[in-house]
C-alpha positions in Angstrom: -162.6 -132.7 20.5 -161.1 -132.7 24.0 -158.1 -134.8 24.3 -156.5 -133.5 27.4 -153.3 -132.5 25.5 -151.8 -129.0 25.6 -151.2 -127.0 22.4 -147.5 -127.7 22.7 -148.2 -131.4 22.7 -150.4 -131.2 19.6 -147.7 -131.6 17.1 -147.4 -132.3 13.3 -144.6 -134.6 12.2 -143.6 -135.2 8.5 -141.1 -137.9 7.5 -139.8 -138.4 4.0 -136.5 -139.0 2.1 -135.4 -139.2 -1.5 -135.4 -143.0 -1.5 -138.9 -143.5 0.0 -141.7 -142.9 -2.5 -144.1 -142.1 0.4 -144.4 -139.1 2.7 -145.5 -140.0 6.2 -147.6 -137.4 8.1 -148.6 -137.7 11.8 -150.7 -134.7 13.0 -153.0 -133.4 15.7 -154.1 -130.3 13.6 -157.8 -130.5 13.0 -157.8 -128.4 9.8 -154.9 -130.5 8.3 -156.6 -133.8 9.3 -159.8 -132.7 7.5 -157.9 -131.6 4.3 -155.9 -134.8 4.2 -159.0 -137.0 4.8 -160.8 -135.2 2.0 -157.9 -135.6 -0.4 -157.6 -139.3 0.5 -161.2 -139.7 -0.3 -160.8 -138.0 -3.7 -157.5 -139.6 -4.6 -157.1 -142.9 -2.9 -154.2 -143.8 -5.2 -152.2 -140.8 -4.0 -153.2 -140.5 -0.3 -154.5 -142.9 2.3 -155.1 -142.9 6.1 -152.9 -145.5 7.9 -153.8 -145.0 11.6 -155.9 -143.0 14.1 -155.8 -142.6 17.9 -159.3 -141.6 19.3 -157.8 -140.8 22.7 -155.3 -138.2 21.5 -157.0 -137.3 18.2 -153.9 -138.1 16.3 -154.1 -139.3 12.7 -151.5 -140.8 10.3 -151.5 -140.5 6.5 -149.2 -141.7 3.7 -148.9 -139.5 0.5 -147.1 -140.4 -2.6 -143.9 -138.2 -3.0 -144.8 -136.6 -6.4 -145.2 -133.2 -7.9 -148.8 -132.5 -8.7 -148.5 -129.1 -10.5 -146.0 -126.7 -11.9 -146.0 -122.9 -11.3 -144.8 -120.2 -13.6 -144.3 -116.5 -12.9 -144.3 -114.4 -16.0 -143.2 -110.8 -15.9 -145.3 -108.6 -18.2 -143.8 -105.6 -19.9 -145.0 -102.3 -18.5 -144.7 -100.7 -21.9 -147.8 -102.4 -23.3 -151.4 -101.2 -22.4 -153.0 -103.0 -19.4 -155.9 -104.2 -21.5 -153.5 -106.4 -23.4 -152.1 -108.2 -20.3 -154.7 -110.9 -20.3 -154.6 -111.3 -24.1 -150.8 -111.7 -24.0 -150.8 -114.3 -21.3 -153.8 -116.2 -22.7 -152.2 -116.4 -26.2 -148.9 -117.7 -24.7 -150.6 -120.3 -22.5 -152.9 -121.5 -25.4 -150.0 -121.9 -27.8 -147.4 -123.4 -25.5 -149.4 -125.3 -22.8 -153.0 -125.9 -23.7 -152.3 -127.0 -27.3 -150.1 -129.8 -25.8 -152.9 -131.1 -23.5 -152.0 -129.3 -20.2 -154.5 -127.4 -18.1 -153.4 -123.9 -17.5 -154.8 -121.6 -14.8 -153.4 -118.0 -14.7 -153.9 -114.9 -12.6 -152.6 -111.4 -13.4 -151.3 -109.3 -10.5 -150.7 -105.6 -10.9 -149.9 -104.3 -7.3 -150.2 -100.7 -6.3 -149.3 -98.4 -7.8 -150.7 -99.9 -11.1 -148.3 -100.5 -13.9 -145.0 -100.7 -11.9 -144.8 -104.5 -11.6 -147.4 -106.4 -13.7 -146.9 -110.1 -13.7 -148.9 -113.3 -14.1 -149.0 -116.6 -12.1 -149.6 -119.7 -14.2 -150.4 -123.1 -12.7 -149.9 -126.1 -14.9 -150.9 -129.8 -14.6 -148.2 -132.4 -14.6 -150.2 -135.2 -16.1 -152.9 -135.6 -18.8 -156.6 -136.0 -18.2 -159.1 -138.2 -20.0 -162.5 -137.1 -21.4 -164.2 -138.0 -18.1 -161.9 -135.7 -16.0 -159.9 -138.5 -14.5 -156.1 -138.1 -14.2 -154.1 -140.4 -16.4 -150.8 -142.0 -15.2 -147.6 -140.0 -15.7 -145.7 -143.1 -16.8 -146.3 -146.6 -18.0 -144.3 -149.9 -17.8 -142.7 -151.1 -21.0 -141.2 -154.5 -21.3 -137.6 -154.8 -22.7 -137.3 -157.0 -25.8 -134.3 -159.0 -27.1 -133.1 -159.1 -30.7 -135.9 -161.5 -31.6 -138.6 -159.3 -30.2 -139.2 -161.5 -27.2 -139.5 -160.3 -23.6 -136.4 -160.8 -21.4 -136.9 -162.9 -18.3 -134.8 -162.0 -15.2 -133.4 -164.6 -12.7 -136.1 -163.6 -10.3 -138.7 -164.8 -12.7 -140.0 -161.3 -13.5 -139.9 -159.7 -16.9 -137.3 -157.0 -17.5 -139.0 -153.7 -18.0 -138.5 -149.9 -17.7 -140.7 -146.9 -17.1 -141.6 -144.5 -19.8 -143.3 -141.1 -19.4 -146.7 -140.8 -21.1 -146.0 -137.2 -21.9 -142.8 -135.3 -22.4 -143.9 -132.1 -20.6 -141.2 -132.6 -17.9 -138.4 -132.7 -20.4 -135.9 -130.0 -19.4 -135.7 -128.8 -23.1 -139.1 -127.2 -22.7 -137.8 -124.8 -20.1 -135.5 -123.2 -22.7 -138.2 -123.3 -25.4 -140.9 -121.7 -23.2 -138.5 -119.0 -22.0 -137.6 -118.2 -25.6 -141.2 -118.2 -26.8 -142.2 -115.9 -24.0 -139.4 -113.5 -25.1 -140.6 -113.7 -28.7 -144.3 -113.0 -27.9 -143.4 -110.0 -25.6 -141.2 -108.4 -28.4 -144.0 -109.0 -30.9 -146.5 -107.1 -28.7 -143.9 -104.3 -28.0 -143.4 -103.9 -31.8 -147.1 -103.9 -32.4 -147.4 -101.0 -29.9 -144.6 -99.1 -31.6 -142.3 -99.4 -28.6 -138.5 -99.4 -29.1 -137.9 -101.7 -26.1 -137.0 -105.4 -26.6 -136.9 -108.3 -24.1 -133.9 -110.6 -23.8 -134.3 -113.5 -21.3 -130.8 -114.8 -21.7 -128.4 -114.4 -18.8 -125.6 -111.9 -18.9 -123.1 -114.7 -19.4 -125.0 -116.1 -22.4 -125.3 -112.6 -23.9 -121.6 -112.2 -23.6 -121.7 -109.5 -20.9 -119.2 -109.7 -18.1 -121.6 -108.3 -15.5 -122.4 -109.6 -12.0 -126.3 -110.0 -11.7 -128.1 -108.4 -8.9 -130.2 -110.3 -6.3 -134.0 -110.3 -6.6 -135.3 -107.9 -4.0 -139.0 -108.7 -3.8 -141.9 -106.5 -2.8 -141.0 -106.3 0.9 -137.4 -105.2 0.3 -138.5 -102.7 -2.3 -141.0 -101.1 0.1 -138.5 -100.9 2.9 -135.9 -99.3 0.5 -138.5 -96.8 -0.7 -139.1 -95.8 3.0 -135.3 -95.2 3.4 -134.7 -98.4 5.4 -131.6 -100.2 4.2 -131.7 -103.9 3.9 -129.0 -106.6 3.4 -130.3 -107.4 -0.1 -130.4 -103.7 -0.9 -126.9 -103.1 0.4 -125.6 -106.2 -1.6 -127.2 -104.9 -4.8 -125.7 -101.5 -4.3 -122.3 -103.1 -3.9 -122.8 -105.2 -7.0 -123.8 -102.1 -9.0 -120.8 -100.2 -7.8 -118.5 -103.1 -8.7 -120.2 -103.4 -12.2 -119.5 -99.7 -12.8 -115.9 -100.1 -11.7 -115.5 -103.2 -13.9 -117.1 -101.4 -16.8 -114.7 -98.4 -16.6 -111.7 -100.8 -16.2 -112.9 -102.8 -19.3 -113.3 -99.6 -21.3 -109.8 -98.5 -20.3 -108.4 -101.9 -21.3 -110.4 -101.8 -24.5 -109.0 -98.4 -25.4 -105.4 -99.5 -24.6 -105.9 -102.7 -26.7 -107.2 -100.6 -29.5 -104.3 -98.2 -29.4 -101.8 -101.1 -29.3 -103.6 -102.9 -32.1 -103.6 -99.7 -34.1 -99.9 -99.2 -33.6 -99.3 -102.9 -34.6 -101.4 -102.4 -37.8 -99.5 -99.2 -38.6 -96.2 -101.0 -38.2 -97.4 -104.0 -40.3 -98.6 -101.6 -43.0 -95.3 -99.8 -43.1 -93.4 -103.0 -43.2 -95.7 -104.5 -45.9 -95.4 -101.2 -47.9 -91.7 -101.3 -47.7 -91.6 -105.0 -48.6 -94.0 -104.4 -51.5 -91.9 -101.5 -52.8 -88.8 -103.6 -52.6 -90.5 -106.5 -54.2 -91.6 -104.4 -57.2 -88.2 -102.9 -57.9 -87.1 -104.1 -61.3 -83.4 -104.4 -60.5 -84.2 -106.7 -57.5 -86.5 -108.8 -59.6 -83.9 -109.1 -62.4 -81.3 -110.2 -59.9 -83.8 -112.8 -58.6 -84.4 -114.0 -62.1 -80.6 -114.6 -62.5 -80.7 -116.7 -59.3 -83.6 -118.7 -60.7 -81.8 -119.3 -63.9 -78.7 -120.3 -62.0 -80.8 -122.8 -60.0 -82.3 -124.2 -63.3 -78.7 -124.9 -64.6 -77.5 -126.8 -61.6 -77.5 -130.1 -63.6 -75.4 -128.5 -66.4 -71.7 -128.8 -66.8 -69.6 -126.1 -65.3 -68.7 -124.7 -68.7 -72.4 -124.6 -69.6 -73.3 -122.9 -66.3 -70.6 -120.3 -66.8 -71.6 -119.6 -70.4 -75.3 -119.4 -69.5 -74.6 -117.0 -66.5 -72.5 -114.9 -68.8 -75.3 -114.6 -71.3 -77.9 -113.8 -68.6 -75.6 -111.2 -67.1 -75.2 -109.5 -70.5 -78.9 -109.6 -71.2 -79.8 -108.3 -67.7 -77.1 -105.5 -67.9 -78.6 -104.4 -71.2 -82.1 -104.5 -69.8 -81.0 -102.4 -66.7 -79.4 -99.9 -69.0 -82.5 -99.7 -71.1 -84.7 -99.3 -68.0 -82.6 -96.5 -66.6 -82.7 -94.8 -70.1 -86.5 -95.0 -70.1 -86.9 -94.1 -66.4 -88.5 -97.4 -65.4 -87.9 -98.6 -61.8 -91.0 -100.6 -60.7 -93.2 -103.3 -62.1 -96.1 -100.8 -62.3 -93.9 -98.5 -64.4 -93.0 -101.4 -66.7 -96.7 -102.4 -67.2 -97.8 -98.8 -67.8 -95.0 -98.2 -70.3 -95.6 -101.5 -72.0 -99.3 -100.7 -72.4 -98.6 -97.2 -73.8 -96.0 -98.7 -76.2 -98.6 -101.2 -77.4 -101.2 -98.5 -77.9 -98.6 -96.5 -79.9 -97.8 -99.4 -82.1 -101.5 -100.1 -82.7 -102.0 -96.5 -83.5 -99.2 -96.4 -86.1 -100.5 -99.6 -87.6 -104.0 -98.3 -87.8 -102.7 -95.2 -89.7 -100.6 -97.3 -92.0 -103.2 -99.9 -92.9 -105.6 -97.6 -95.0 -102.5 -96.1 -96.8 -101.2 -99.6 -97.6 -104.6 -100.7 -98.8 -104.9 -97.6 -101.0 -101.4 -98.2 -102.4 -102.3 -101.8 -103.2 -105.4 -100.6 -105.0 -103.4 -98.2 -107.1 -100.9 -100.9 -108.0 -103.8 -103.1 -109.0 -105.3 -100.3 -111.2 -102.0 -99.5 -112.9 -101.3 -103.2 -113.5 -104.9 -103.8 -114.8 -104.6 -100.9 -117.2 -101.4 -102.2 -118.5 -102.9 -105.7 -118.9 -105.9 -104.3 -120.7 -103.7 -102.3 -123.1 -101.4 -105.2 -123.9 -104.1 -107.9 -124.1 -106.9 -105.9 -125.9 -106.0 -107.0 -129.5 -106.1 -110.6 -128.5 -109.3 -110.2 -126.5 -110.9 -108.5 -129.5 -110.0 -111.4 -131.7 -111.5 -113.7 -129.1 -114.7 -111.7 -129.1 -115.1 -112.1 -132.8 -115.2 -115.9 -132.7 -118.8 -117.2 -132.8 -118.2 -120.9 -132.4 -118.2 -122.1 -128.8 -115.6 -124.8 -129.2 -113.3 -122.7 -131.3 -113.7 -119.8 -128.8 -112.9 -122.0 -125.9 -109.8 -123.5 -127.7 -108.6 -119.9 -128.5 -109.0 -118.9 -124.8 -106.9 -121.9 -123.7 -104.1 -121.1 -126.3 -104.1 -117.4 -125.4 -103.7 -116.6 -121.7 -104.1 -112.9 -122.6 -107.8 -113.4 -122.7 -108.0 -114.3 -119.0 -105.6 -111.5 -118.1 -107.8 -109.0 -119.9 -111.0 -110.3 -118.3 -109.4 -110.2 -114.8 -108.0 -106.7 -115.4 -111.3 -105.4 -116.7 -113.1 -106.9 -113.7 -110.7 -105.2 -111.3 -111.1 -101.8 -113.0 -114.9 -102.3 -112.8 -114.6 -102.8 -109.0 -113.0 -99.3 -108.7 -115.2 -97.0 -110.8 -114.1 -93.9 -108.8 -110.6 -94.1 -110.3 -111.8 -94.6 -113.9 -111.2 -90.9 -114.8 -107.8 -90.7 -113.0 -104.8 -90.5 -115.2 -101.8 -92.7 -114.7 -99.7 -89.8 -113.7 -102.2 -88.8 -111.0 -102.3 -92.3 -109.6 -98.5 -92.5 -109.6 -98.2 -89.2 -107.7 -100.8 -90.3 -105.2 -98.9 -93.6 -104.7 -95.6 -91.7 -104.2 -97.3 -89.6 -101.5 -98.7 -92.7 -99.8 -95.4 -94.5 -99.9 -93.7 -91.5 -98.4 -96.2 -91.3 -95.6 -95.9 -95.0 -94.9 -92.1 -94.7 -94.7 -92.5 -91.8 -92.2 -94.8 -93.9 -90.0 -92.5 -96.9 -90.4 -89.7 -95.2 -88.5 -91.5 -94.6 -85.2 -93.2 -98.0 -85.6 -89.9 -99.8 -85.9 -88.7 -98.0 -82.8 -91.8 -98.9 -80.8 -91.6 -102.5 -82.0 -88.0 -102.7 -80.8 -89.1 -101.3 -77.4 -91.9 -103.8 -77.3 -89.6 -106.7 -77.9 -87.3 -105.6 -75.1 -90.2 -104.8 -72.8 -91.8 -108.2 -73.3 -88.5 -110.0 -72.6 -88.1 -108.0 -69.4 -91.7 -108.6 -68.3 -91.2 -112.3 -68.9 -88.1 -112.3 -66.7 -89.9 -110.2 -64.0 -93.0 -112.5 -63.9 -90.8 -115.5 -63.6 -89.1 -114.0 -60.6 -92.3 -113.0 -59.0 -94.1 -115.8 -57.0 -97.7 -116.3 -58.2 -97.4 -114.3 -61.4 -95.3 -116.6 -63.5 -97.4 -117.5 -66.5 -95.3 -120.2 -68.1 -91.7 -121.2 -68.8 -92.2 -120.7 -72.5 -90.3 -117.9 -74.2 -92.1 -114.7 -74.9 -94.4 -114.6 -77.9 -92.9 -113.6 -81.1 -94.4 -111.3 -83.7 -96.8 -113.3 -86.0 -95.2 -114.4 -89.3 -98.0 -112.7 -91.2 -97.1 -109.3 -89.7 -93.4 -110.0 -90.4 -94.0 -110.7 -94.0 -96.3 -107.7 -94.3 -93.7 -105.4 -92.8 -91.0 -106.7 -95.2 -93.3 -106.2 -98.2 -94.0 -102.6 -97.0 -90.3 -102.0 -96.8 -89.8 -103.2 -100.4 -92.6 -101.0 -101.6 -91.1 -97.9 -99.9 -87.8 -98.6 -101.7 -89.3 -99.1 -105.2 -89.0 -96.5 -107.9 -92.0 -95.3 -109.9 -91.0 -97.3 -113.1 -90.6 -100.4 -111.1 -94.2 -100.3 -110.0 -95.2 -101.6 -113.4 -94.2 -105.1 -112.4 -97.7 -105.9 -111.6 -97.4 -109.7 -111.2 -96.0 -109.3 -107.7 -98.7 -107.0 -106.6 -101.4 -109.6 -106.7 -99.7 -111.7 -104.1 -101.5 -111.8 -100.7 -99.0 -111.6 -97.9 
């Protein structure tokens, strides 16, 4: 069309701002006019022709200021085979975009030389489409309701409303989700191909790396750099890499210095802690601390009572310190070890004494039973000759010798191994047992005295040690049963052989 205008006069003007929802286009370009006219015919709700000048050939259009599509560029790992590029991209698009209702169109580029920069361009729709291929609105009007569920009327007479998106595809959260899912599927394909490389789409800052990122160079810059032509972007990236190397070396040096300083600090702490632990386990220090605790516990006492108690504690602690020096005990560990060994020694002596004491008791019972049988046999024979039950029972009640004989005979029957032993042999065996028991009694008594002192000291030490104090009760005493048994054993050891015939005392269970 001849308009008489020069090419310089055939201009294209575009006006738009952020407030105006419309974009105004005024153009003389023939190709642009045809494209805009065709678009206006297909989408009259998005584009319309507003004016036309037949003399100059200028046409004016109004287009809604909206985004019609979204474009993604996906970098494909070079480590996977080329025949898997399309499978990888298709699987990702199907799962993340198509399954949600979007239309996805992708193209894979692998510029020359093949395999050095494979990537995919993905074009996505911004709104849904119905079954007839017609675009659906991106948003809808929703009326606001009051507490009663009624619409709210504005002073202008209109109903209060707001706009809601019909789909949530434009939510910014999906950008992070899709980036992560693209990272996951790439790593899955790399693992399936037995490749050690892994993809991490997080920035250096989010990964915790203090590194300055380089600027994207692009294909043109890369080609110029390959030919030896330096570019501004290439020079900037080289400076960034040099700065990163310098920062890395500085950080490594600082890390080494911090590690060295931390190591020195830990060594110092260990030495101080070791020294404090050693001092804290010294028995003299703990006993002195125990005296301070006892003094604090008596602060409500009278002065005379305080002095008397302090004097008693000082005497007891002095004796304990003298005993510890005699035994060569200086730490809590030494005390616990010695206490354990003393307890084992006492248990060993007791285990040796128990069978001897039991055997001595059996011999006493046998001797006593033989005496009873001898003394009570005539009466028991008379008892056996009685045939009438009532008379027999009356005779048994009037003569306790019958019961004594039966008990003695039953005891002898329980020990058939000693039936053939003479009284002299039994007495000799008992003398030997008593002698052995007396020999074991000496070290046992010494160990028991040590245990008593050691338990008292341990109680004092635990009371003076924070966190280890068990109770404020006095240390456990020896059970009364053991005390009585020990006294009975002492009496046995002092008896003479004739005195052993006093059998009535031997049946007593202590």
